[in-house]
TORKOL-4160 file (C-alpha; in steps of 0.2 Angstrom, whole numbers, padded with zeros to 4 digits, m for minus):
363
<pt num="1" X="0049" Y="m0021" Z="0122"/>
<pt num="2" X="0036" Y="m0031" Z="0132"/>
<pt num="3" X="0026" Y="m0041" Z="0120"/>
<pt num="4" X="0015" Y="m0047" Z="0134"/>
<pt num="5" X="0007" Y="m0029" Z="0133"/>
<pt num="6" X="m0002" Y="m0034" Z="0117"/>
<pt num="7" X="m0012" Y="m0049" Z="0125"/>
<pt num="8" X="m0012" Y="m0068" Z="0123"/>
<pt num="9" X="m0020" Y="m0081" Z="0112"/>
<pt num="10" X="m0033" Y="m0095" Z="0114"/>
<pt num="11" X="m0026" Y="m0113" Z="0111"/>
<pt num="12" X="m0030" Y="m0120" Z="0094"/>
<pt num="13" X="m0027" Y="m0137" Z="0086"/>
<pt num="14" X="m0010" Y="m0141" Z="0080"/>
<pt num="15" X="m0011" Y="m0139" Z="0061"/>
<pt num="16" X="0004" Y="m0151" Z="0057"/>
<pt num="17" X="m0005" Y="m0165" Z="0067"/>
<pt num="18" X="m0021" Y="m0160" Z="0059"/>
<pt num="19" X="m0014" Y="m0161" Z="0041"/>
<pt num="20" X="m0006" Y="m0178" Z="0044"/>
<pt num="21" X="m0022" Y="m0186" Z="0051"/>
<pt num="22" X="m0035" Y="m0181" Z="0039"/>
<pt num="23" X="m0038" Y="m0173" Z="0021"/>
<pt num="24" X="m0053" Y="m0164" Z="0028"/>
<pt num="25" X="m0051" Y="m0146" Z="0031"/>
<pt num="26" X="m0061" Y="m0139" Z="0046"/>
<pt num="27" X="m0072" Y="m0124" Z="0042"/>
<pt num="28" X="m0062" Y="m0112" Z="0053"/>
<pt num="29" X="m0048" Y="m0113" Z="0040"/>
<pt num="30" X="m0058" Y="m0111" Z="0024"/>
<pt num="31" X="m0057" Y="m0093" Z="0018"/>
<pt num="32" X="m0070" Y="m0090" Z="0003"/>
<pt num="33" X="m0063" Y="m0073" Z="0000"/>
<pt num="34" X="m0047" Y="m0080" Z="m0007"/>
<pt num="35" X="m0056" Y="m0085" Z="m0023"/>
<pt num="36" X="m0058" Y="m0066" Z="m0026"/>
<pt num="37" X="m0040" Y="m0061" Z="m0024"/>
<pt num="38" X="m0029" Y="m0056" Z="m0039"/>
<pt num="39" X="m0012" Y="m0065" Z="m0040"/>
<pt num="40" X="0001" Y="m0060" Z="m0053"/>
<pt num="41" X="0003" Y="m0072" Z="m0067"/>
<pt num="42" X="0020" Y="m0079" Z="m0073"/>
<pt num="43" X="0018" Y="m0067" Z="m0088"/>
<pt num="44" X="0016" Y="m0052" Z="m0076"/>
<pt num="45" X="0029" Y="m0057" Z="m0064"/>
<pt num="46" X="0042" Y="m0044" Z="m0059"/>
<pt num="47" X="0056" Y="m0049" Z="m0046"/>
<pt num="48" X="0058" Y="m0038" Z="m0031"/>
<pt num="49" X="0074" Y="m0028" Z="m0031"/>
<pt num="50" X="0090" Y="m0037" Z="m0027"/>
<pt num="51" X="0104" Y="m0028" Z="m0017"/>
<pt num="52" X="0122" Y="m0033" Z="m0018"/>
<pt num="53" X="0129" Y="m0030" Z="m0001"/>
<pt num="54" X="0147" Y="m0031" Z="m0008"/>
<pt num="55" X="0144" Y="m0016" Z="m0019"/>
<pt num="56" X="0138" Y="m0005" Z="m0004"/>
<pt num="57" X="0152" Y="0007" Z="0003"/>
<pt num="58" X="0166" Y="m0001" Z="m0007"/>
<pt num="59" X="0173" Y="0016" Z="m0012"/>
<pt num="60" X="0169" Y="0016" Z="m0030"/>
<pt num="61" X="0154" Y="0021" Z="m0042"/>
<pt num="62" X="0145" Y="0005" Z="m0038"/>
<pt num="63" X="0143" Y="0012" Z="m0020"/>
<pt num="64" X="0132" Y="0026" Z="m0026"/>
<pt num="65" X="0122" Y="0015" Z="m0038"/>
<pt num="66" X="0119" Y="0001" Z="m0026"/>
<pt num="67" X="0114" Y="0014" Z="m0012"/>
<pt num="68" X="0101" Y="0022" Z="m0025"/>
<pt num="69" X="0094" Y="0004" Z="m0028"/>
<pt num="70" X="0092" Y="0001" Z="m0010"/>
<pt num="71" X="0083" Y="0018" Z="m0007"/>
<pt num="72" X="0072" Y="0014" Z="m0022"/>
<pt num="73" X="0068" Y="m0003" Z="m0015"/>
<pt num="74" X="0063" Y="0004" Z="0002"/>
<pt num="75" X="0053" Y="0018" Z="m0005"/>
<pt num="76" X="0044" Y="0010" Z="m0020"/>
<pt num="77" X="0043" Y="m0009" Z="m0014"/>
<pt num="78" X="0046" Y="m0010" Z="0004"/>
<pt num="79" X="0053" Y="m0027" Z="0000"/>
<pt num="80" X="0070" Y="m0033" Z="m0007"/>
<pt num="81" X="0082" Y="m0047" Z="m0007"/>
<pt num="82" X="0101" Y="m0046" Z="m0001"/>
<pt num="83" X="0115" Y="m0056" Z="m0009"/>
<pt num="84" X="0133" Y="m0056" Z="m0004"/>
<pt num="85" X="0128" Y="m0052" Z="0014"/>
<pt num="86" X="0143" Y="m0059" Z="0023"/>
<pt num="87" X="0134" Y="m0072" Z="0033"/>
<pt num="88" X="0143" Y="m0089" Z="0032"/>
<pt num="89" X="0133" Y="m0102" Z="0023"/>
<pt num="90" X="0137" Y="m0114" Z="0037"/>
<pt num="91" X="0127" Y="m0103" Z="0050"/>
<pt num="92" X="0112" Y="m0102" Z="0039"/>
<pt num="93" X="0112" Y="m0121" Z="0034"/>
<pt num="94" X="0113" Y="m0126" Z="0052"/>
<pt num="95" X="0099" Y="m0115" Z="0057"/>
<pt num="96" X="0088" Y="m0122" Z="0043"/>
<pt num="97" X="0093" Y="m0140" Z="0048"/>
<pt num="98" X="0089" Y="m0137" Z="0066"/>
<pt num="99" X="0072" Y="m0129" Z="0064"/>
<pt num="100" X="0067" Y="m0143" Z="0052"/>
<pt num="101" X="0072" Y="m0156" Z="0065"/>
<pt num="102" X="0062" Y="m0147" Z="0078"/>
<pt num="103" X="0046" Y="m0147" Z="0068"/>
<pt num="104" X="0049" Y="m0166" Z="0064"/>
<pt num="105" X="0050" Y="m0170" Z="0083"/>
<pt num="106" X="0035" Y="m0180" Z="0091"/>
<pt num="107" X="0022" Y="m0168" Z="0098"/>
<pt num="108" X="0027" Y="m0171" Z="0116"/>
<pt num="109" X="0044" Y="m0164" Z="0112"/>
<pt num="110" X="0038" Y="m0149" Z="0104"/>
<pt num="111" X="0025" Y="m0146" Z="0117"/>
<pt num="112" X="0040" Y="m0143" Z="0130"/>
<pt num="113" X="0041" Y="m0126" Z="0121"/>
<pt num="114" X="0023" Y="m0123" Z="0121"/>
<pt num="115" X="0017" Y="m0105" Z="0124"/>
<pt num="116" X="0012" Y="m0101" Z="0141"/>
<pt num="117" X="m0006" Y="m0093" Z="0145"/>
<pt num="118" X="m0007" Y="m0075" Z="0140"/>
<pt num="119" X="0010" Y="m0076" Z="0132"/>
<pt num="120" X="0017" Y="m0075" Z="0114"/>
<pt num="121" X="0033" Y="m0084" Z="0115"/>
<pt num="122" X="0035" Y="m0103" Z="0112"/>
<pt num="123" X="0027" Y="m0116" Z="0101"/>
<pt num="124" X="0009" Y="m0113" Z="0095"/>
<pt num="125" X="m0001" Y="m0099" Z="0087"/>
<pt num="126" X="m0005" Y="m0080" Z="0091"/>
<pt num="127" X="m0019" Y="m0068" Z="0090"/>
<pt num="128" X="m0033" Y="m0080" Z="0092"/>
<pt num="129" X="m0046" Y="m0072" Z="0103"/>
<pt num="130" X="m0063" Y="m0081" Z="0099"/>
<pt num="131" X="m0069" Y="m0099" Z="0094"/>
<pt num="132" X="m0077" Y="m0092" Z="0078"/>
<pt num="133" X="m0061" Y="m0083" Z="0072"/>
<pt num="134" X="m0054" Y="m0090" Z="0055"/>
<pt num="135" X="m0037" Y="m0098" Z="0058"/>
<pt num="136" X="m0021" Y="m0099" Z="0048"/>
<pt num="137" X="m0015" Y="m0115" Z="0041"/>
<pt num="138" X="0002" Y="m0116" Z="0050"/>
<pt num="139" X="0011" Y="m0118" Z="0067"/>
<pt num="140" X="0025" Y="m0107" Z="0073"/>
<pt num="141" X="0039" Y="m0106" Z="0086"/>
<pt num="142" X="0041" Y="m0088" Z="0092"/>
<pt num="143" X="0057" Y="m0084" Z="0102"/>
<pt num="144" X="0064" Y="m0067" Z="0108"/>
<pt num="145" X="0083" Y="m0069" Z="0105"/>
<pt num="146" X="0089" Y="m0051" Z="0109"/>
<pt num="147" X="0093" Y="m0043" Z="0121"/>
<pt num="148" X="0099" Y="m0058" Z="0131"/>
<pt num="149" X="0091" Y="m0052" Z="0147"/>
<pt num="150" X="0074" Y="m0053" Z="0138"/>
<pt num="151" X="0075" Y="m0071" Z="0134"/>
<pt num="152" X="0064" Y="m0085" Z="0141"/>
<pt num="153" X="0076" Y="m0099" Z="0140"/>
<pt num="154" X="0064" Y="m0112" Z="0146"/>
<pt num="155" X="0055" Y="m0110" Z="0129"/>
<pt num="156" X="0070" Y="m0113" Z="0119"/>
<pt num="157" X="0069" Y="m0131" Z="0112"/>
<pt num="158" X="0082" Y="m0143" Z="0120"/>
<pt num="159" X="0080" Y="m0155" Z="0105"/>
<pt num="160" X="0089" Y="m0155" Z="0094"/>
<pt num="161" X="0103" Y="m0153" Z="0106"/>
<pt num="162" X="0112" Y="m0140" Z="0095"/>
<pt num="163" X="0097" Y="m0129" Z="0093"/>
<pt num="164" X="0101" Y="m0116" Z="0106"/>
<pt num="165" X="0119" Y="m0114" Z="0101"/>
<pt num="166" X="0114" Y="m0113" Z="0083"/>
<pt num="167" X="0100" Y="m0100" Z="0086"/>
<pt num="168" X="0112" Y="m0090" Z="0097"/>
<pt num="169" X="0125" Y="m0089" Z="0082"/>
<pt num="170" X="0111" Y="m0085" Z="0069"/>
<pt num="171" X="0104" Y="m0072" Z="0080"/>
<pt num="172" X="0121" Y="m0063" Z="0082"/>
<pt num="173" X="0124" Y="m0063" Z="0063"/>
<pt num="174" X="0107" Y="m0057" Z="0058"/>
<pt num="175" X="0108" Y="m0043" Z="0070"/>
<pt num="176" X="0125" Y="m0037" Z="0062"/>
<pt num="177" X="0116" Y="m0038" Z="0045"/>
<pt num="178" X="0101" Y="m0028" Z="0051"/>
<pt num="179" X="0113" Y="m0015" Z="0058"/>
<pt num="180" X="0122" Y="m0014" Z="0042"/>
<pt num="181" X="0106" Y="m0011" Z="0032"/>
<pt num="182" X="0100" Y="0002" Z="0045"/>
<pt num="183" X="0116" Y="0012" Z="0043"/>
<pt num="184" X="0114" Y="0013" Z="0024"/>
<pt num="185" X="0096" Y="0017" Z="0025"/>
<pt num="186" X="0100" Y="0031" Z="0037"/>
<pt num="187" X="0112" Y="0038" Z="0024"/>
<pt num="188" X="0099" Y="0037" Z="0011"/>
<pt num="189" X="0086" Y="0046" Z="0022"/>
<pt num="190" X="0099" Y="0060" Z="0024"/>
<pt num="191" X="0103" Y="0056" Z="0042"/>
<pt num="192" X="0119" Y="0053" Z="0050"/>
<pt num="193" X="0124" Y="0035" Z="0047"/>
<pt num="194" X="0123" Y="0031" Z="0066"/>
<pt num="195" X="0106" Y="0039" Z="0069"/>
<pt num="196" X="0096" Y="0023" Z="0066"/>
<pt num="197" X="0109" Y="0012" Z="0074"/>
<pt num="198" X="0107" Y="0022" Z="0090"/>
<pt num="199" X="0089" Y="0020" Z="0091"/>
<pt num="200" X="0090" Y="0001" Z="0088"/>
<pt num="201" X="0104" Y="m0001" Z="0101"/>
<pt num="202" X="0099" Y="m0014" Z="0114"/>
<pt num="203" X="0083" Y="m0016" Z="0104"/>
<pt num="204" X="0072" Y="m0031" Z="0102"/>
<pt num="205" X="0076" Y="m0045" Z="0090"/>
<pt num="206" X="0063" Y="m0059" Z="0089"/>
<pt num="207" X="0062" Y="m0075" Z="0078"/>
<pt num="208" X="0046" Y="m0082" Z="0071"/>
<pt num="209" X="0049" Y="m0100" Z="0064"/>
<pt num="210" X="0035" Y="m0105" Z="0053"/>
<pt num="211" X="0029" Y="m0123" Z="0048"/>
<pt num="212" X="0015" Y="m0123" Z="0034"/>
<pt num="213" X="0009" Y="m0141" Z="0031"/>
<pt num="214" X="0003" Y="m0145" Z="0013"/>
<pt num="215" X="m0016" Y="m0145" Z="0010"/>
<pt num="216" X="m0026" Y="m0153" Z="m0003"/>
<pt num="217" X="m0037" Y="m0137" Z="m0003"/>
<pt num="218" X="m0022" Y="m0125" Z="m0003"/>
<pt num="219" X="m0032" Y="m0113" Z="m0013"/>
<pt num="220" X="m0045" Y="m0111" Z="0001"/>
<pt num="221" X="m0033" Y="m0109" Z="0016"/>
<pt num="222" X="m0020" Y="m0096" Z="0020"/>
<pt num="223" X="m0004" Y="m0100" Z="0029"/>
<pt num="224" X="m0002" Y="m0083" Z="0036"/>
<pt num="225" X="m0016" Y="m0070" Z="0034"/>
<pt num="226" X="m0012" Y="m0053" Z="0026"/>
<pt num="227" X="m0003" Y="m0041" Z="0037"/>
<pt num="228" X="0012" Y="m0029" Z="0039"/>
<pt num="229" X="0026" Y="m0031" Z="0051"/>
<pt num="230" X="0024" Y="m0020" Z="0067"/>
<pt num="231" X="0043" Y="m0020" Z="0069"/>
<pt num="232" X="0057" Y="m0010" Z="0061"/>
<pt num="233" X="0065" Y="m0022" Z="0049"/>
<pt num="234" X="0062" Y="m0040" Z="0045"/>
<pt num="235" X="0075" Y="m0052" Z="0038"/>
<pt num="236" X="0068" Y="m0069" Z="0031"/>
<pt num="237" X="0075" Y="m0085" Z="0025"/>
<pt num="238" X="0066" Y="m0099" Z="0017"/>
<pt num="239" X="0071" Y="m0115" Z="0024"/>
<pt num="240" X="0066" Y="m0127" Z="0010"/>
<pt num="241" X="0062" Y="m0124" Z="m0008"/>
<pt num="242" X="0044" Y="m0122" Z="m0007"/>
<pt num="243" X="0038" Y="m0104" Z="m0011"/>
<pt num="244" X="0024" Y="m0096" Z="m0003"/>
<pt num="245" X="0028" Y="m0077" Z="0002"/>
<pt num="246" X="0017" Y="m0065" Z="m0008"/>
<pt num="247" X="0017" Y="m0046" Z="m0007"/>
<pt num="248" X="0003" Y="m0034" Z="m0011"/>
<pt num="249" X="0009" Y="m0023" Z="m0026"/>
<pt num="250" X="m0003" Y="m0012" Z="m0037"/>
<pt num="251" X="m0018" Y="m0021" Z="m0031"/>
<pt num="252" X="m0012" Y="m0038" Z="m0034"/>
<pt num="253" X="m0003" Y="m0052" Z="m0025"/>
<pt num="254" X="0015" Y="m0054" Z="m0031"/>
<pt num="255" X="0024" Y="m0070" Z="m0027"/>
<pt num="256" X="0042" Y="m0068" Z="m0021"/>
<pt num="257" X="0055" Y="m0081" Z="m0028"/>
<pt num="258" X="0069" Y="m0082" Z="m0016"/>
<pt num="259" X="0087" Y="m0082" Z="m0023"/>
<pt num="260" X="0097" Y="m0096" Z="m0015"/>
<pt num="261" X="0107" Y="m0090" Z="m0001"/>
<pt num="262" X="0099" Y="m0073" Z="m0001"/>
<pt num="263" X="0089" Y="m0065" Z="0013"/>
<pt num="264" X="0072" Y="m0057" Z="0010"/>
<pt num="265" X="0071" Y="m0040" Z="0019"/>
<pt num="266" X="0056" Y="m0029" Z="0022"/>
<pt num="267" X="0052" Y="m0013" Z="0030"/>
<pt num="268" X="0041" Y="m0013" Z="0045"/>
<pt num="269" X="0029" Y="m0001" Z="0052"/>
<pt num="270" X="0041" Y="0007" Z="0063"/>
<pt num="271" X="0053" Y="0012" Z="0049"/>
<pt num="272" X="0038" Y="0019" Z="0039"/>
<pt num="273" X="0033" Y="0030" Z="0053"/>
<pt num="274" X="0051" Y="0035" Z="0057"/>
<pt num="275" X="0054" Y="0040" Z="0039"/>
<pt num="276" X="0037" Y="0049" Z="0039"/>
<pt num="277" X="0031" Y="0038" Z="0025"/>
<pt num="278" X="0046" Y="0039" Z="0014"/>
<pt num="279" X="0049" Y="0020" Z="0016"/>
<pt num="280" X="0034" Y="0009" Z="0015"/>
<pt num="281" X="0029" Y="m0006" Z="0026"/>
<pt num="282" X="0020" Y="m0017" Z="0014"/>
<pt num="283" X="0006" Y="m0029" Z="0016"/>
<pt num="284" X="0011" Y="m0047" Z="0013"/>
<pt num="285" X="0005" Y="m0065" Z="0016"/>
<pt num="286" X="0010" Y="m0083" Z="0016"/>
<pt num="287" X="0001" Y="m0096" Z="0005"/>
<pt num="288" X="0001" Y="m0115" Z="0006"/>
<pt num="289" X="0007" Y="m0128" Z="m0006"/>
<pt num="290" X="m0005" Y="m0143" Z="m0010"/>
<pt num="291" X="0009" Y="m0156" Z="m0010"/>
<pt num="292" X="0024" Y="m0151" Z="0001"/>
<pt num="293" X="0026" Y="m0142" Z="0018"/>
<pt num="294" X="0034" Y="m0125" Z="0018"/>
<pt num="295" X="0046" Y="m0118" Z="0032"/>
<pt num="296" X="0053" Y="m0101" Z="0034"/>
<pt num="297" X="0062" Y="m0090" Z="0048"/>
<pt num="298" X="0058" Y="m0072" Z="0050"/>
<pt num="299" X="0069" Y="m0061" Z="0061"/>
<pt num="300" X="0061" Y="m0045" Z="0067"/>
<pt num="301" X="0071" Y="m0030" Z="0073"/>
<pt num="302" X="0064" Y="m0016" Z="0083"/>
<pt num="303" X="0071" Y="0000" Z="0092"/>
<pt num="304" X="0075" Y="m0001" Z="0111"/>
<pt num="305" X="0061" Y="0002" Z="0123"/>
<pt num="306" X="0065" Y="0020" Z="0127"/>
<pt num="307" X="0063" Y="0026" Z="0109"/>
<pt num="308" X="0047" Y="0036" Z="0105"/>
<pt num="309" X="0039" Y="0029" Z="0089"/>
<pt num="310" X="0036" Y="0044" Z="0078"/>
<pt num="311" X="0043" Y="0053" Z="0063"/>
<pt num="312" X="0061" Y="0058" Z="0066"/>
<pt num="313" X="0064" Y="0077" Z="0069"/>
<pt num="314" X="0078" Y="0076" Z="0057"/>
<pt num="315" X="0067" Y="0069" Z="0043"/>
<pt num="316" X="0054" Y="0083" Z="0046"/>
<pt num="317" X="0067" Y="0097" Z="0042"/>
<pt num="318" X="0077" Y="0088" Z="0029"/>
<pt num="319" X="0085" Y="0099" Z="0016"/>
<pt num="320" X="0081" Y="0114" Z="0026"/>
<pt num="321" X="0063" Y="0112" Z="0022"/>
<pt num="322" X="0050" Y="0109" Z="0035"/>
<pt num="323" X="0036" Y="0096" Z="0032"/>
<pt num="324" X="0022" Y="0091" Z="0043"/>
<pt num="325" X="0022" Y="0074" Z="0052"/>
<pt num="326" X="0011" Y="0062" Z="0044"/>
<pt num="327" X="0011" Y="0050" Z="0059"/>
<pt num="328" X="0008" Y="0052" Z="0078"/>
<pt num="329" X="0022" Y="0050" Z="0090"/>
<pt num="330" X="0018" Y="0038" Z="0105"/>
<pt num="331" X="0028" Y="0028" Z="0118"/>
<pt num="332" X="0035" Y="0011" Z="0114"/>
<pt num="333" X="0023" Y="0004" Z="0127"/>
<pt num="334" X="0008" Y="0012" Z="0119"/>
<pt num="335" X="0013" Y="0007" Z="0102"/>
<pt num="336" X="0014" Y="m0011" Z="0107"/>
<pt num="337" X="m0003" Y="m0010" Z="0115"/>
<pt num="338" X="m0011" Y="m0002" Z="0100"/>
<pt num="339" X="m0003" Y="m0014" Z="0088"/>
<pt num="340" X="m0009" Y="m0029" Z="0099"/>
<pt num="341" X="m0027" Y="m0022" Z="0100"/>
<pt num="342" X="m0028" Y="m0019" Z="0081"/>
<pt num="343" X="m0022" Y="m0037" Z="0078"/>
<pt num="344" X="m0034" Y="m0044" Z="0091"/>
<pt num="345" X="m0048" Y="m0034" Z="0083"/>
<pt num="346" X="m0044" Y="m0042" Z="0066"/>
<pt num="347" X="m0039" Y="m0025" Z="0059"/>
<pt num="348" X="m0021" Y="m0028" Z="0057"/>
<pt num="349" X="m0020" Y="m0021" Z="0039"/>
<pt num="350" X="m0026" Y="m0005" Z="0046"/>
<pt num="351" X="m0012" Y="m0002" Z="0059"/>
<pt num="352" X="m0003" Y="0011" Z="0049"/>
<pt num="353" X="m0020" Y="0020" Z="0046"/>
<pt num="354" X="m0022" Y="0021" Z="0065"/>
<pt num="355" X="m0005" Y="0030" Z="0067"/>
<pt num="356" X="m0008" Y="0042" Z="0053"/>
<pt num="357" X="m0013" Y="0060" Z="0056"/>
<pt num="358" X="m0027" Y="0063" Z="0045"/>
<pt num="359" X="m0029" Y="0079" Z="0035"/>
<pt num="360" X="m0046" Y="0088" Z="0034"/>
<pt num="361" X="m0049" Y="0081" Z="0017"/>
<pt num="362" X="m0046" Y="0063" Z="0023"/>
<pt num="363" X="m0057" Y="0066" Z="0039"/>
C-alpha cells in the first residue's frame, strides 16, 4: 500500500518546541468550534467494552460469551480494550521508554528522521495543504513497519540506540495480536476464521507515535482533529498516564480511560466496508492536557495491496440471504487516493460517506 499516492504535506512549526518557548498559542491552532462540542460528564460516563483475550477460544462457555462481547463491541461501539492479550509487559514498557526518549531528544536529533518532501513517513505532521489551514497541537513520528521491504530505514531513529530493535519486536507482537483479533472477528461475521487473515497477509502495518505538549489554552486547541481510521484495525497504547482519547457516541464525545496494560482497539474504515456496515468505524479525536504532555502509539493494520476494498461476497450472502452492498468496491490504489484526497480537502469525517452506495431516498 503506497501511502505516497495520497499526497504530501507542507512543513509546519514544531509544536513541542513552540510550547516550550511561549505560553501564547498562534491563531492557526485556536479552534472556536470546540466550545460548542458536547463531552460526556463523569456522571454520564460509560466505559467502552473490555475483552479478555484469555477467555476467547478456551474451549468452555466463556468462549461463546466473550466472542459475543467482541461482536457487540465491534458492531455497537467500534472501540474496545483488550486485556490478557499475551504481549509481554517488557516489550510494551521498552517501546514506551524508547519513544519517550526519542521525543525528549534535541531538535537536531529528531530532525534526522524528518519527513521528506511529499512524503508521509518520518517526524513532522501530515495533511497540511495551505498556510491558512487549522493545525493540530501535536507532533508525530510515522513509520511503516511491515512488510519489511516497505520500510524506509533511513527514517527510523538511531537515538536511542535500542529504538530500532525495540520497534521491530513491538511490531511483530502487535501483528500477532491483530491477526488473532481478525480471526475471531471473521468467526463472528459468519466467515471462515482464515478469511480475514488471508486478506491481511503481507499487508501494511504502520505506526504513528504521537506527542501532544501541554497547553494553557487546552480547551481551545485539539491534539488530533476528529477522524476515522482509513486502515482495517488499529491497536493503540497510551505511553504515559495522561488521558486524551475521545470517541463520538450518541452525539457526544466520550473519553476513554485506558486500563493499565491494555490495548485500545478500534475498527477502521476498511473493516466497516468489508463487513458491509455491520462493524463500525467510529469518529474519534485527541484532546490536550493543560499541565502535562500526552504520548501514545497507534499501530494501523491494512490488507495487502492486491485486495479489492469492498463488501465481502460471503457477507452479502450470509445465512443464505442475499443483501445489497452498501459500499462501493475499488482497488487498493484508488482507495488510498480517495482517502488522501478527502483528508486533504478537510473532509476526513465524510470518507465512509464517499464509499457508500446511496439509495434513492438518500440521493
